N, C-alpha and C positions, 0 to 999 in steps of 0.2 A: 287412113294408114300413113300417108305422107305427113300429116300434121303430127302424128304420134312420133314418127322418126325425127322430124324437125325439132320437136320438143326435147328429144334426147341429146341433140347435138349441142356443143358449146355455143353460147351466145356470142354474137359479134362484139357486144359490149365488154366482154372479158378482156379483149385486147386493149381497149382503151383504159380499162381499170388497171391493167398491168403497166401500160405506158405511164400512167399518172403516178402509180406507186413507185416506178423506177425514177421518175423525175423528182418525187418527194425524197427518195433516198439520195439522189444527187444533191439536193439542197442540204440534207443533213451532212453529207460528206464534205461539201464546200464549207460549211460552218466549222467542221472539225479541222479542215485544212487551214482555214484562217486562224483558228486558235493555235495551231502548231506554229505558225509563222509569227505569232506574238512572242515566241521563245519562252525561256524561263524553266521553272521546275516542273511544269505540267506537260512538257513536250511529249514525253514517253507515254503518258496516259492518253493524250490526244491522238497519238499515232496508233495506239491500240484500239481506240474507239473507231478511228477511220478504217482500220483493218477489218473490224467486225461489220462495219457498214458496207464495205466492199463485198464481203462474203454474202451479206443479205441481198445485195444487188445482183450477185451471181445467181442466187436462187430465183429472183424475179426473171432474169434473162432465161434461165432454164424453163421456167413456167411458160414463157412466151414461145419457146421452141416446141415444147410439148403441145401447146394449144394449136400451133400451126399444123402439127401432125394429126391432131384429133379432129380438127374443124373441117367440115364440109363447105361451110360458107365463111368467108373472111371479109372484113370491111374493105380491104384493098389487097393488091397483089402480095402474095406470100414473100416474095423477095424484098418488097418494100418494108413489110413488117419486120423481117429479119434485119434489114439495114438500119431501121430506126432503133430497134432494140440494141443492136450491136454498137451503134454510135453512142447511145446513152451509157452502155456498160463500159465502153472504152474510156469515156470521160472519167468515170469513177475509178477505173483501173489506174489511169494516169495519176489521179490524186493519191491513190494508195502507193504508187511507185515513188511519188514525191516523199511520202512519209517514210517509206523504206530507205530511201537515200539519206534522209535526216537521221534515222537510227543507225544506219551503217557507218556514217562519219561522225556520229555523236554531235550533231550541230545543235546549238542552243541559242544562237543569235542569228538574225536574218537581216538582209538588206531591205531598205525602204521600198525599192521597186518590186521585191518579191511580195511584200505585203500588199502593195498596190495591185499586183497581178491577181493575188488571192481575192481582193475586193472585186475585181472584174469577174472572177470565176463565180462569186456569189451572185453577181448581177446576171450572168449568163444562165446559171441554174434557175434563178427566179423567172427569167423571161421564158425559159423552156417550160417551166411548170405552168406558166400563164398560157402558153401556146397549145400545149398538148390537149387540154380539155376541149379546145375549139375544133380539134380534128373530128370530133363526134358529128359535127354538122359543118362540113367543109364549105358547102355552097354559100350560106349566109355569112360565114366567118372568113371567107377567102382573103378579103382585103386586110383584115386584122392580122391574119396569119402571115401574109407577105410582109406586113409592116414589122411584126415582131421578128421575123427572120432577118430583115434588114437591120434591125437594132442589134441583133446578135452579131452580125457581120461587122458592124461598126465597133462594137466592144472588142471583138477579136482583133481588129486592126489596132486599137489602142494598146492591146496587150503586146502586139508585135513591137510597137514603139517602146513600151516599158521594158521589154526584154532587151532590145538593142541598147537602150540607155543604161540599163542595169549592168550589162556585160562591160560596157565601156567604163562605167564607174568602178567596177571591180578591177579592171585591167590597169587603170591609172592610179588606183588607190591601194587597197590591202594587198593586191597581188605583187606590188613592188617589193614588199618585204617577205611575203610568203606565197610563192607560186601555187602551192597546193590550194590556197584559198580560192584562186580563180578556177581551178579544176572542179572543186566541189560546188562552187557557186554556179558555174556554167552548167553543171549537170542538173542542179535544182531549177535553174531558169528553163532549161530544155523541157523538163517534165511539166512545169507550169504552163509553158507555151503550148505543149501538146494537149493539155487539158482544154485550153481555149479552142484549139483546132478541132477537137472532137465535138465540142458544143456547136461549132460552126458546121460540122458534118451533120449534126442533128437538124440544124436549120435548113441545110440544103436538101436533106431527105424529105423533110416536111414540105418544103416548097415544091419539090418535084411531084410529090403525091398530090398536092392541091392542083397543080397544073394538069395532071393526068385526069383528075376526076371532076373538075369544075369547067 
């Protein structure tokens, strides 16, 4: 009887499938964000694409929450599952907020450091996609997981420096003639930095889970 009931329950693997799907969506969104920051005539289309990707990511996050409620057995603590899914979703949300800011102010040209930060976001998304499948077998993969989390932290630190340098360049450059340029640019930099922060949150959650279970 127990085996029959167990067979009817959602499998633990479903969570990992959802995490990996969420990370794949983050990669797609990061590519769209990078395309936006190339500027030009395709900006509006790329913003719309990113908006759709954010909606698709929301559906994945919803599925995670539903699976938490339905599951009798989970691969690790429910609060950790929720924290990991939330951090992934927040990263994509911040990418979409960047796109919304672009559309709000009708921005079509972007600063070099903004593009450099978007390049870091692509790297962060790829590292996250590399790390999440390893969570299926945390014991044998613990060293690699900690290494990848460390790489994510290093890239986030690079983004901090790019953010500071970019704001300084705006202040001493275009903002001298048009103060609104600094206001808009600072808002874009803030969103980009928050994207990187959210990926670092993902790394921290993964590391904490590994420490708890290995």
